[in-house]
C-alpha positions in Angstrom: 92.9 89.7 -91.5 93.4 91.4 -94.9 97.1 90.7 -95.3 99.8 89.3 -93.1 100.1 87.2 -90.1 100.4 88.2 -86.8 103.2 87.0 -84.3 102.7 88.8 -81.0 102.9 92.4 -82.1 105.8 91.8 -84.5 104.9 90.7 -87.8 106.4 89.4 -90.7 104.4 91.0 -93.8 104.5 89.7 -97.3 102.8 92.8 -99.0 103.6 96.1 -97.9 103.7 99.9 -99.4 106.3 102.7 -98.5 105.5 106.1 -97.1 102.6 107.5 -99.2 102.3 105.0 -101.7 98.9 103.7 -102.4 99.0 101.4 -105.3 96.1 99.7 -104.3 96.8 98.9 -100.5 94.4 99.5 -97.8 94.3 102.9 -96.3 96.1 102.6 -92.7 93.9 103.8 -89.8 94.7 106.5 -87.8 97.6 105.3 -85.6 100.1 107.4 -83.8 102.8 108.2 -86.6 106.5 107.4 -86.0 109.6 107.8 -88.1 112.2 105.8 -89.6 115.2 107.3 -91.0 118.2 105.4 -93.0 121.2 107.4 -91.4 124.2 105.6 -93.1 124.8 103.2 -95.9 123.7 105.2 -99.0 125.6 106.2 -102.0 128.1 103.5 -102.0 129.6 101.7 -104.7 131.3 98.2 -104.9 131.6 95.2 -107.0 129.3 92.5 -107.8 129.4 89.9 -104.7 130.9 92.5 -102.4 129.3 93.8 -99.0 129.0 97.3 -98.8 131.6 98.9 -96.6 129.3 101.1 -94.7 126.6 99.1 -92.8 123.1 100.3 -93.1 121.9 102.2 -90.2 118.1 103.1 -89.4 116.9 105.0 -86.6 113.2 104.5 -85.3 111.2 107.2 -83.1 108.0 107.5 -81.7 105.8 110.4 -82.5 107.4 112.5 -79.7 110.9 112.1 -80.9 112.0 109.7 -78.7 113.9 106.2 -79.7 112.0 103.3 -80.0 113.4 100.2 -78.3 112.8 96.5 -79.5 111.3 97.5 -83.1 111.6 94.8 -85.5 112.8 96.6 -88.8 112.3 95.1 -92.1 114.9 95.4 -94.8 114.7 94.3 -98.5 115.9 95.0 -101.9 113.1 96.1 -103.8 111.5 98.9 -106.1 109.8 102.0 -104.5 106.9 99.5 -103.5 106.6 95.7 -103.4 107.2 93.0 -101.2 109.2 92.5 -98.1 110.7 89.0 -98.8 112.1 88.1 -95.7 111.4 88.6 -91.9 112.8 91.5 -89.8 116.6 91.9 -90.2 117.3 93.3 -86.8 115.5 95.0 -83.6 116.4 98.3 -82.7 118.5 98.7 -79.6 117.8 101.3 -76.6 118.9 104.2 -79.0 116.4 103.3 -81.5 119.0 101.9 -84.0 119.1 98.6 -86.2 122.0 97.9 -88.4 122.2 95.8 -91.6 125.6 94.6 -93.6 124.2 95.2 -97.1 125.3 92.9 -99.8 123.5 93.1 -102.9 122.9 90.1 -105.3 125.3 89.8 -108.1 123.5 91.8 -110.7 125.4 95.0 -111.6 123.5 98.3 -111.7 121.6 100.7 -109.4 120.4 98.7 -106.3 117.7 99.9 -103.9 117.2 98.9 -100.3 114.1 99.7 -98.3 113.6 99.6 -94.7 110.4 99.4 -92.8 108.3 99.3 -89.5 104.9 98.0 -89.3 102.1 98.4 -86.7 99.1 96.4 -86.1 95.6 97.7 -85.5 92.6 96.6 -83.6 91.5 94.4 -86.2 95.0 92.6 -86.7 95.8 94.1 -90.0 99.4 95.2 -90.4 100.2 98.5 -91.7 103.5 99.8 -93.0 104.1 103.0 -90.9 107.4 104.1 -91.5 109.9 103.3 -94.4 112.8 104.7 -96.0 115.0 103.7 -99.0 118.2 104.1 -100.2 120.4 103.4 -103.3 123.8 101.9 -104.0 125.8 100.9 -107.2 127.1 97.6 -107.9 129.9 97.3 -110.6 130.9 94.1 -112.3 133.1 92.2 -110.7 136.8 90.8 -112.1 136.5 89.0 -115.4 135.7 85.2 -114.8 134.9 84.1 -118.4 135.8 85.4 -121.8 134.7 84.4 -125.3 138.0 83.5 -127.4 138.2 82.7 -130.8 139.4 79.3 -132.0 143.0 78.5 -131.1 145.3 80.3 -133.7 147.8 79.4 -136.0 150.4 81.3 -137.4 153.9 81.2 -139.5 157.0 81.6 -138.1 157.5 85.3 -137.3 154.4 86.1 -138.3 152.2 88.1 -135.3 149.0 87.6 -133.7 147.1 90.6 -132.1 145.4 88.9 -129.4 143.0 91.8 -128.9 141.4 90.3 -132.1 140.8 87.2 -130.5 138.9 88.4 -127.4 135.1 88.4 -127.5 132.6 89.3 -124.7 133.9 89.2 -121.0 131.7 88.5 -118.1 132.2 88.2 -114.5 131.0 85.1 -112.4 127.5 86.9 -112.0 127.2 87.2 -115.7 127.6 90.8 -115.8 129.2 92.1 -118.9 132.7 93.4 -118.1 134.5 96.4 -119.8 137.9 95.7 -121.1 140.0 98.3 -119.5 143.6 96.4 -119.8 144.7 93.8 -122.1 147.9 92.3 -122.2 150.1 88.9 -123.1 152.0 86.7 -120.9 154.2 83.9 -122.9 157.2 81.8 -122.1 160.0 81.5 -124.7 160.1 80.9 -127.7 157.1 83.3 -127.7 158.1 86.9 -128.0 155.6 89.4 -127.0 155.3 93.4 -128.0 152.2 95.1 -126.7 149.5 92.9 -127.6 151.1 91.1 -130.5 152.8 87.8 -130.0 155.1 85.9 -132.3 157.7 83.2 -132.6 160.7 82.4 -134.6 160.7 79.0 -133.5 157.8 76.3 -134.2 155.8 76.0 -131.2 152.4 74.7 -129.8 151.5 75.9 -126.6 149.4 78.1 -124.5 149.8 81.8 -123.8 147.9 84.1 -121.1 145.5 86.6 -122.5 145.6 89.1 -119.3 142.2 90.9 -119.3 142.1 93.4 -116.4 144.8 91.6 -114.6 143.2 88.0 -115.0 145.1 85.7 -117.2 142.9 83.5 -119.6 144.8 80.5 -121.3 144.6 80.8 -125.3 146.4 77.9 -127.7 148.9 79.6 -130.4 150.9 77.2 -132.7 153.3 78.7 -134.8 154.3 76.4 -137.8 157.0 76.6 -140.6 156.0 78.0 -144.0 156.7 74.9 -146.0 157.2 76.8 -149.2 160.7 77.2 -147.7 161.1 73.7 -149.2 160.8 74.8 -152.8 164.0 73.7 -154.4 164.7 71.0 -151.6 166.2 67.7 -153.0 165.8 64.2 -151.8 164.8 60.7 -152.3 164.1 57.0 -151.1 165.5 53.5 -151.7 163.6 50.4 -151.6 165.9 47.5 -151.4 164.8 43.7 -150.5 165.0 40.6 -151.9 163.0 39.2 -154.2 162.0 42.7 -154.7 158.6 44.1 -156.1 156.7 42.1 -158.7 156.5 43.2 -162.2 154.4 42.2 -165.2 156.7 39.3 -166.1 156.3 36.3 -164.3 159.4 35.6 -162.1 160.9 39.0 -162.8 161.4 41.5 -159.8 162.6 44.9 -159.2 165.2 44.2 -156.8 166.3 47.8 -155.8 165.0 51.4 -156.7 167.1 54.5 -156.2 164.8 57.5 -156.4 165.9 61.0 -156.5 163.2 63.9 -156.0 163.1 67.8 -156.1 160.5 69.6 -154.9 159.1 72.1 -157.5 156.6 74.0 -155.8 154.5 74.1 -152.5 150.9 75.7 -152.5 149.0 76.6 -149.5 144.9 76.5 -149.8 143.1 79.6 -149.0 142.0 78.4 -145.8 145.6 77.9 -144.6 145.1 74.3 -143.9 146.3 72.1 -146.5 149.5 72.2 -148.3 150.3 71.0 -151.8 154.0 69.7 -152.7 154.7 69.1 -156.2 157.6 66.7 -157.1 159.9 65.6 -160.1 161.0 62.3 -159.4 163.3 60.1 -161.2 164.6 56.7 -160.5 167.1 53.8 -161.6 165.8 50.0 -160.9 167.9 47.3 -160.7 166.0 44.1 -161.9 166.5 40.6 -160.3 167.9 39.4 -164.0 170.4 41.5 -163.5 169.2 44.4 -166.0 168.4 48.0 -164.9 165.8 50.5 -166.0 165.0 54.2 -165.7 161.9 56.2 -165.5 160.7 59.5 -164.2 157.6 61.2 -163.5 155.5 64.3 -161.8 153.3 63.9 -159.0 151.7 65.9 -155.9 151.2 65.0 -152.4 149.1 66.8 -149.8 150.2 67.7 -146.4 147.0 67.4 -144.4 148.2 67.8 -140.5 151.1 70.1 -139.6 152.6 70.4 -136.1 155.9 71.9 -134.9 158.6 69.9 -136.6 156.3 67.6 -138.5 153.7 67.0 -140.8 151.6 64.2 -142.2 151.0 63.4 -146.0 147.6 62.5 -147.2 148.3 58.9 -147.2 151.2 58.8 -144.8 153.7 58.7 -143.5 154.6 61.3 -141.1 157.9 63.5 -142.0 159.6 64.5 -139.0 162.5 67.3 -139.1 166.0 66.0 -138.7 168.1 69.0 -139.0 167.9 72.9 -139.5 171.4 73.4 -141.4 170.4 72.5 -143.9 166.8 72.1 -143.2 166.0 68.4 -143.5 163.0 66.2 -143.2 163.0 62.2 -143.1 159.7 60.2 -143.1 159.2 57.7 -140.2 158.4 54.9 -142.3 159.3 53.8 -146.0 155.9 53.7 -147.3 157.0 54.2 -150.9 158.4 50.4 -150.6 155.2 48.6 -149.7 155.5 46.8 -153.0 158.8 45.5 -152.0 157.3 44.3 -148.7 154.4 42.7 -149.9 156.6 39.6 -150.9 158.1 37.6 -148.4 161.9 37.9 -148.5 165.2 39.0 -146.8 165.4 41.7 -144.2 164.6 45.2 -145.9 167.2 47.7 -146.3 165.2 50.7 -147.3 165.8 54.4 -146.9 162.6 56.3 -146.3 161.9 59.5 -148.2 164.0 62.4 -147.1 164.4 66.3 -148.2 167.0 68.4 -147.6 167.6 72.0 -148.4 
């Protein structure tokens, strides 16, 4: 036997050729010709993973044109020539008909389905004696995966065009999907206008990027422009006995009342780091009853900002405490570490606060 395996008169064939295709296949002997015609199932279109609505129906007849019952029919997605990788898909009924519910694999594009019947010659060699081929079209399915850019950050009132964050879109079979519709769904305080979304209040939450009707979560943070605090005033108080040590043995700074003004605020080009520039002055009460005054210019970096709060470079965190006026207060009196380094009474500090 040159190829195939005999199972009675019906055989599963691993190598087969279509009608009239040579391609190195053995020439079949003179056998009574028959016919196989695919009646329905061609020219259909559906999405990846779906079964075509119309079953593939084939008809097998003998050389006299009479239906042939009980004939195994092979089906397989294949090029014009090639393998039938599976066994018979159906056996013809009394009317010479066999059917297949055609469900192509997930790859999009033009798909071809072959149906064939085989006969065995006296030398037990199998020959494809009749075959027919149809085609169908597989379209990408619904979006299943989308490449979205990193989470976005915007300032109050500054819009984000969601179309700019959408990259490649694929279905569950990794077929590229064409974006035919794009929308945004977002809860308050987000406001949506087409593909633009913005907020007039600070928020860090998810919005839905809806691609071809399928939502994908995307994180958007809207934060305050800290340049609003230029001109803000505030200060802090360090109050604890015995106080902060000085260069004079036994002399302490018993209490310090500091006042600050925000002179300017700058945002680094990458939009990640704010720098506050301050003017500061303070009045000190010393443990011997004397007083002293001084002033300085200094700056502090904001390394991390989230709605209603930010974190200084060396701490502490500043938390919004009001909107009219706009006010912030530190969660800890870090300016008073020198006072707290000495054992003494319970501190009566006031953390750094700013208001405008």
